[in-house]
N, C-alpha and C positions, 0 to 999 in steps of 0.2 A: 253667497253660498256655493262651495267647490261642487263643481258637477260631478265628481267623484264619489260625493257622498250624499245621500238623501233621507232627512229626516223628516216627519210628518208630525203635526201638532195635532193632537186628539181633540176630539169634539169641543165647542163652549170655552175654548180659552183655558184648557185647565192648568197650563203651565207645565205640562208635563211632556217631555219627549221621548220618543221611541224611534229605535233603530231597527228596520226588518231583517228577519230573515231570510237567507236567499233562497235555500232549499230546504226541504225534510228529508229526500231520500237522494243520496249519491249514486245510487247504481242507475244513472243515465248517462253515462260519460260518451256514449258513441253517437247519441243525439245532440248535445251539448257542445263538444269539441270539434272544433271546424279546422281541417287544414286546407289551407290557399296552396292549390296544386301549382300554380303558375309562380308562386314564390320558392316552395318547397323545394329545396336540393336533395334530398334522400340523405341527409348528413347523418339519421339516426340519434343525433344528440339527445331528442326528446324520449325516445325510446330508451336509452342507457338511463337516463335520469329518472325514469318512471318508478317509483315506488313499488306501485301494485302489479308493475309489469302489464299495463294495461293497453300501450302501446306495442302494436305490430308493424311491419313493412309486408303488404299484401300488393302483388301484381302491380308492383312500382309504384306504389301509393303507400302513405302511412294512414293507419287506421287504430280506432280505439274501441276495446271490447266495453262489456257493462259493468266491469270491476272498477272502472274510474271513479276518482274520489273528488275529482275537480280541484285537485291543489292548486292546478294553475303554473306547475313547475315547467310544463311544456311550452308554456307561453313564456314565461320567463327565460328560458335557455335557448330558445329557437335564433339562431344567426342571423335570421332572414327576416323574423317577425310574421312567419307564416302559419302562426297557430294562434286561435282566439276561443273563447269560451261564451257561448251567446246568453249563457244566465247571468253573466255579470255587466253591470252598468257601465263601471268605470273603465276608462282607457288607461293601458300599462304605460308607465312612466319609464322612457328609455335611461339607463346607467350612466350618469354621470359622476364620475369621481369627485368632482369640487363640490357637487351638489350633495351626493349622498354618505361620502365619508365623515365621520367625526373622529377627532383626535383621541386617542385612548386615555391621557392623561386629563384631558378635559372632561371625558367623561367620568373617569372616576372621580374625580374632584366634585363634579355635580352630586353624584352618587351620595358621597362622604358629607356633603355639606346640606342635603334633603333634611328637614325636621318634621316631625308631627305637629301642625299647628292647631292649638287649642286656642287660640285668640283672634278675630278677623274684624278688619274695617269695615264699615257700614258704607259699601261700594257693591252696586250690583257687577255680576262678571257677566261680561260680554257675549253674546250668542257665538259668535265667531270663536271665541276661545273654547267654550264648550263642545263645539263642533269638532274643533283641531284636537281634544282630549278623545274624545269619543274615536275618531279618525285613528288615532294612536291604539285604541282598546281593540278596533274593528281589524287591523292588521296583525293582531297578535297570532301567534300560533295555536290551534286549538286540537286536541285529540282527533285525530282520524278527518283531520280538516272539517268539522261538524259544524263549526261558524254560528253554534246555537244560541250565543250571548246576547242578550238584549239589553237595553240600558232605559232606565226613567231617570229623569233631570227635574227636581222640582225646585222651582225658584219663584215663580209667580204665586203658587198657591201653597207655600211653605207654611206661611201661619196655619193656613187651615189643617194640613198635615201637624203641626206642631199642637195645636189643639186636640187634636183628636188623639195623638200617644199619650201626652199630659193628661188628658182624661182618664185613659186605661191605666195610668201609673199612679193616678191619686186613688184607684180603687185598693191599693195593695200598701201606698206609704200615706203617713200622716202631712199635714200642710207645708210644716218646714222642711221635710226631707223632700216633697215635691218639687218646693224651690230649687233644691239643689240637684235634682234629675234634671231639671230644664235646661241648669248649666251644662249637667254632664252629657244630655242628648243632643243638644244642639249647639251651643257654643258660638253662637253669635254667628254662624256663618251664611253666607248668602245663597247657596244651594246645596242640595242633598242629591248625591247620585247614587241610586241602586244599579247593581250587577244582578240579573236574573238569568238563570239557565239549570240545566240539570247535573253541570260539573264542576265542583269547588276548583279544580286545576284551572280549569280555562278561565275560570272569573278573576283567580288569583293573578294570572298571566297577564290579563287583561288591564288590571287594575295597576300593576307595577308600570306598564306603560303610559297607561293614563297619568299617572303621578309623575312619571319622568317629563312627559308634554307638559304637566301642569307647571313644574318648575320651569321649564324654559320660558314660561309666559309670566312669570312673577306671580303664581298663584300658590297656594299651599293646600295641602288635605289632612285630612285625620280620619283616618280609619275606626269606624263605629260598632262594636260588635253588640252593644246593648242595644242600638237602634236596629240592628239586622233582626234580633231576636224579636224585638216586640213588633216591629212592623209585619213580619212573615207571620206572626202566633194569632193575630185577632184580624176576624173575617172582615169587619167594617174598614179595617187600614188597607187590606189585601183588596177589597173592592174599589176603595179610593184611588190605589196605585195599578190596578186593572191588569193584575198579575196572572189570573185565573188559576190553574193547577200549578203553574210554574212557581220554582223556589226562589227566595231571595238568597244569594250566596253570600254578597258582603253590600256594604253601603259605606260609603265615606262623605264628609263634609268636604267642602271647596271654597276657598273665595281668597281674598288678598289680604295676606297677613298683616297684623297689628303691630307685630314684634319682629325687631332687627336682631339677626344673629350675625355675630362676627367672626366667628371660626367654627370650623368641625367640631364634632364632639368626641371624647375618647370610646372606645370599644375594646373587648375583650380581644385577646390574640384569636384567631381561628384553631381550631383543633383539626388537624389534617395527618391523614394517613396515607404516605407517598409509597408506591408499591411498584 
């Protein structure tokens, strides 16, 4: 597993993965951001790029006030690698154009070619691929760098979740319709991923990056509003997912597609106001 990411299994092999939150209160910049004075050349690039204006030059040293939100821009922009944030475990990666850049045409074609997958092969998704998807979500922008999003990945205990959900559904529909709901809710997918947090925009942005990563790994996903609503509405399911008072913002199925698409699908022309 990558050293940049640490996921922990919940007790008793529940088959649910969670990613930890990094911090609850961002008003700790002065304690967390560290300047290596031997490397620092006082170029002030970090100060100029600091959105909350938390970095100052004092007594021939760069310092940070309590307004810092630990966004890491100072780490990323420093030409000498003189800045670090002690609250984060992952090591920054140096920018290498050949490694980091994606051709714009290739990116657009991948976006055009993606489809919502409703039919999956009977194949388990490897843990390494799930971790790469969550890594893509973890590095997504969040409002005020809150990084409050967490993930619940259900694969080993999928059948237990399915039974629990369908038992609730059967209270409201008859037997024939219950079978249809089983197809509608789970679609034979190998894994179900919940994105949990208190901001729908943060969750949606993370999910989009996760979907793009899934496409590069040969996986497909299907956003499931029905399952999102049901899972968040019943105490028994919430307890099974161990989400406490947090809210499920969305969930999606993931797995290996059992269908092969040959071309992109048509779309309406965009409505654009150029001003």
